[in-house]
C-alpha positions in Angstrom: 0.2 62.2 209.3 -1.0 63.0 205.8 1.4 62.5 202.9 2.7 65.6 201.1 1.5 66.1 197.5 4.0 65.1 194.8 4.5 67.5 191.9 5.0 66.3 188.4 5.8 68.0 185.1 5.0 66.3 181.8 8.3 66.4 179.8 7.3 64.6 176.6 4.1 63.8 174.7 0.9 65.7 173.8 0.7 67.2 177.3 4.4 68.4 177.4 5.0 71.2 179.8 1.8 70.6 181.9 2.3 70.6 185.6 0.5 67.9 187.6 0.0 67.3 191.3 -0.6 64.0 193.0 -2.5 65.1 196.1 -2.4 63.3 199.5 -5.6 61.4 198.6 -4.0 60.1 195.3 -5.1 60.5 191.7 -6.4 58.3 188.8 -4.8 58.9 185.4 -6.0 58.2 181.9 -7.7 59.6 178.8 -11.3 59.8 180.2 -12.5 63.1 181.5 -13.7 61.2 184.6 -10.1 60.9 185.8 -8.4 63.2 188.3 -5.6 63.7 185.7 -6.5 63.5 182.0 -3.6 62.8 179.6 -4.3 63.0 175.8 -1.8 60.3 174.7 -3.6 57.8 172.5 -1.6 54.9 174.1 -3.2 55.6 177.5 -6.4 53.7 178.4 -9.5 55.6 179.5 -8.7 54.6 183.1 -5.0 53.6 182.9 -3.5 53.7 186.4 -3.7 55.4 189.8 -1.1 57.0 192.1 -1.7 56.8 195.8 0.1 57.0 199.2 0.3 54.3 201.8 1.0 55.8 205.3 4.7 55.9 206.0 5.5 54.1 202.7 5.4 56.9 200.1 4.1 57.0 196.6 2.6 53.8 195.0 1.1 53.1 191.6 -1.5 50.6 190.5 -2.6 49.5 186.9 -6.3 49.7 186.4 -6.6 46.9 183.9 -5.3 49.1 181.1 -5.2 47.7 177.5 -1.5 48.5 177.1 -0.6 47.6 180.6 1.6 49.6 183.1 5.1 48.3 183.5 7.6 48.9 186.3 11.2 48.1 185.4 10.0 46.1 182.4 7.7 43.9 184.5 3.9 44.1 184.7 2.8 46.5 187.5 -0.3 45.5 189.4 0.4 47.5 192.6 3.8 48.6 193.6 5.7 51.2 195.6 7.7 53.6 193.5 11.3 53.9 194.3 13.9 56.4 193.1 15.1 55.5 189.6 12.3 53.0 188.9 11.3 53.0 185.2 7.5 53.1 184.8 5.7 52.7 181.5 2.1 53.6 180.9 1.3 51.5 177.8 3.8 52.8 175.3 4.8 55.7 177.5 7.9 55.1 179.6 8.9 57.4 182.4 11.5 57.2 185.3 10.1 57.7 188.8 12.1 59.6 191.4 9.7 60.3 194.3 11.2 62.9 196.5 13.9 63.7 194.0 14.3 66.3 191.3 14.4 65.1 187.7 12.6 62.0 186.4 15.5 61.4 184.0 15.3 59.8 180.5 13.6 56.6 179.5 13.9 55.1 176.1 11.0 55.3 173.6 7.4 56.2 174.5 5.6 59.5 174.3 5.0 60.6 177.9 7.8 61.4 180.4 7.4 63.0 183.9 9.7 65.1 186.1 8.9 64.8 189.8 9.7 67.7 192.1 
C-alpha cells in the first residue's frame, strides 16, 4: 500500500508561508532548481536532504552530503526515520518534525521551520 503524502508549511525563513507536499515517492530538498522542493535559504546546500517513505515505517530523511549537514536531535543525520517531536536541522535551519501530527512546534535558532499537517 502506498504511503499518503505529507503536507508541510514553511513557518520561518525566506519561503515563509509556502505550502509543501512530500509525495508518496518522496522529495529531494535544496537550493538547486533540480530538486523536487527548492528552498531559497542560503544555509541550504544545492542538494541538501531528501524525504522518503519506507513501506510500513512512515517518513524518513537522509542527508545528501550537505555542506552544513543535517542534524536529528543534535546528532548527524545520515538516514533516519522521523518520529513525533524529533528536532531536525538543515544546516543552520532547525525544525521540529511531527509526522502525522499537526504543528511542527518551535525550535531554537535557524531560519527555516516547518509545520506538518
